[in-house]
N, C-alpha and C positions, 0 to 999 in steps of 0.2 A: 504494500500500500504506500502511495506516494506521500511526501511531506505535506503537500497541499491538501490531500484528503484527510490527513491526521489533523491539520489545523481546522478544517471544516467540521470535523467531528467534535473537536474541543469547543468550537464556537457554538455548534448546535446544542451540545450538552449544556453549556452555560445559558443559552436562550431557553431551553426547557426548564432548567432550574429556576430561572428568573420568572417565567410564566407561572410555574406551579407555586413558587413561594409567595408571590404577590397575590395571586388569585386565592390561595389558601388563607392568607392573612385577611384579605377583604371578606372572603366568604365566612370566616369565623367571626369577624367583627360584626357582620350583619346577621349571620345565621344563629349565633349564640343567643342574643336577646329574643329573636323570633322563635327559636325552639323553646326557650324558657316560657315565653308567653303562651305558646300553643299547649305546653304541658300543664299550665296553671290557670287557664282561662275558660275551661268548660263550666257548665252550670254547677254551682256549689263549690267550686274550687277557690284557691286563694285570690286570684284576680278575676273572678267570675265575669266574663264578657262573652257569653255563648255565641251571639251573632257575629261579633268581630272574629271570634275563633273560627266559626264556620266559613266566613268569607276568606280569611287568610289561608285556611286549610284548602279551600278550592283553588286559590292561586298557586299555592305550593304544589298541590297534586297536578294541576294543569302544566306547570313548568317542568315537573319531573317526568311527565308522560311524553314529552316531546323528545325524540331522539336527538342526541347532541349535534350531529352533523347538520340536521335540519334547523335546529335552534341557531347555530352559527349563521346560517344563511338568512333565516327569518329576521334576525335582529341587526342585520347589516346597517340599516339607517341609524339605529340607536348607537351602534358601535362607532359610526362616523361622527355622530354628535358628541360622544364622550371623548374619543381618542383622536378625532380629526381625520382618521383614515380607517379603512377596514382591512388593511394588509399590514403584516408585520407582527413582531413579537408583542409590542405594547398593545396593539389593537386586539390581539388574541386574548388578552387578559379580561376583556369585557365579557365575551361569551363564557369564558371559563368561570368567571365570578358569578354570572347569572345562573349558570348550572350548579355551582357549588352551594349557593345560599340556601335553596330549598332542601337540598340533599343534607347539608349539615344541620339545618333546622330540625328535620325529622330525626336525625341521629341524636341530637341533643334532647329532643322531646322524649324519645324512647328511653334514653339513659335516665332522665329525671323521673319518669313514671315508674322506674324500677325501685326507686327509694321507698322504703317501708313507710306506709301511711301513718303508722304509730308514732314515728318521729315527728311528723307534721302536727299531729294532734297534741303531742307532748309540748311542742314549742308553742302552740296556740294556748294551751292551758297555762303556760308561764307568761302569757301576755305579749309574745313576740308579734310584731306587725308582719303583714304578708311579705314585704320587701326584706325584712330581717330573716324570715324563714327561708326565702329564696337564697339570700346571700350567705347565711351562716349554717343552713341545714341542707337544703336541696343540692346546691352546687358542690359543696365539699363532699357530701355523701355519694354523689354521682360522678365525682371527678375521674375515677378510674375508668368507668364506662365511657365518659366523655372523651378521655384520651384515646381509647381504642377506636371510638367513632371517628374522631378527627384523623387518626391514622388511616382508617379506611377511606376517608374523604380525600386525603392527599394521594393515596395510591390510585384512586379513581381519576384524580386530576392529572396524574402522570399519563394515564391512558388517553384521557381527553386531549392533552397537549399534543400527543402524537397524531390524533385524528384531525386537530385543527390545522396541522401542517398540510393537509390535503386542499385547503382553501386559502393558502397564502399566509399561514400563521408562523412559518419558520420553525426552528427547533429540530429535534431528532426526526419527527415524523416527516417533515418537509424534506430533510436530507435523504431519508430512506426512500421516499417516493421519487425524488428527482434523480438520484444516482442509482439506488438499488433496483428500482423498477423501470423507470423510463430509459435509463442508460445501460440497463442489463449488467449491473455490477453486483452480483449476489454477495460478494464479500462485504460490501458496504452495508447492505441490508442485514447481514448476519451480525456485524459489529453493532449496528443500531439496536437490534433486538437484544443483544447481550447487555448493552449499556442500560436499556430500559429495565431489564430483569434485575440488574445489580441495583439500580435506583429503588425499585420496588422492595427488594429484599432489605436494603438499608433502612428505608422508611419504616417498614413493618417491624424490623428488629428494634429500632430505636423506640418506636411507639409502644411496643410490648414491654420494653425495659422500663420506660417512664411509667407506664400503667402499673407495673409490678411495684415500683418504688412508691407510687402514690398509695397503692393498696396496703403496703406494709405500714405506712405512716397513718393510715385511717384509724379512727377509734375502735377499740376492741369490741365495742357494743354494736358495730354495724351489722345490720341484717337481723338482729335479735328482736 
């Protein structure tokens, strides 16, 4: 493999890491509060807003039901409005974030709903406000599950970042298509696949390690 191709691989790997890191950060920033609200706003819950919950749930489900490659094309006008262009690494962050937010929101919601309801009732009995319960009970108790959920989200974003390369998003997916497929260079495609596998394995290992650390530091009474 030539030095030029090695440089292209390094650049494409950096572009993929940039897209995934920024979209994961933005997706978490928006998806975390959304997931918390979805988990605590049904009738009779801490932030009881059943109609708002239903409307947001419909939006989340609608966004998640659209295949990512179609979503990328469908929101091109929105991408241009935000990034000034629909082509390139920075532009690809927009659809990646749009796809990540509802996915992360549902993961957060599921993690929080796993928390023992007895802990919530005990906090209520001690006079804690809904926000205090969320901040000091629900999130800390669900932190291990949230960590694993975010790990899954980042792994999915790595796959999405490869797909967005098919529509001008750059990164490893773009390199694999342009050189591995269109120029009939299977060795480039093989290296791209190996790099993506390594990235996924690293993310998964780190995520599981962090979740295990969080679980060890959790109160011994969790789940009782």
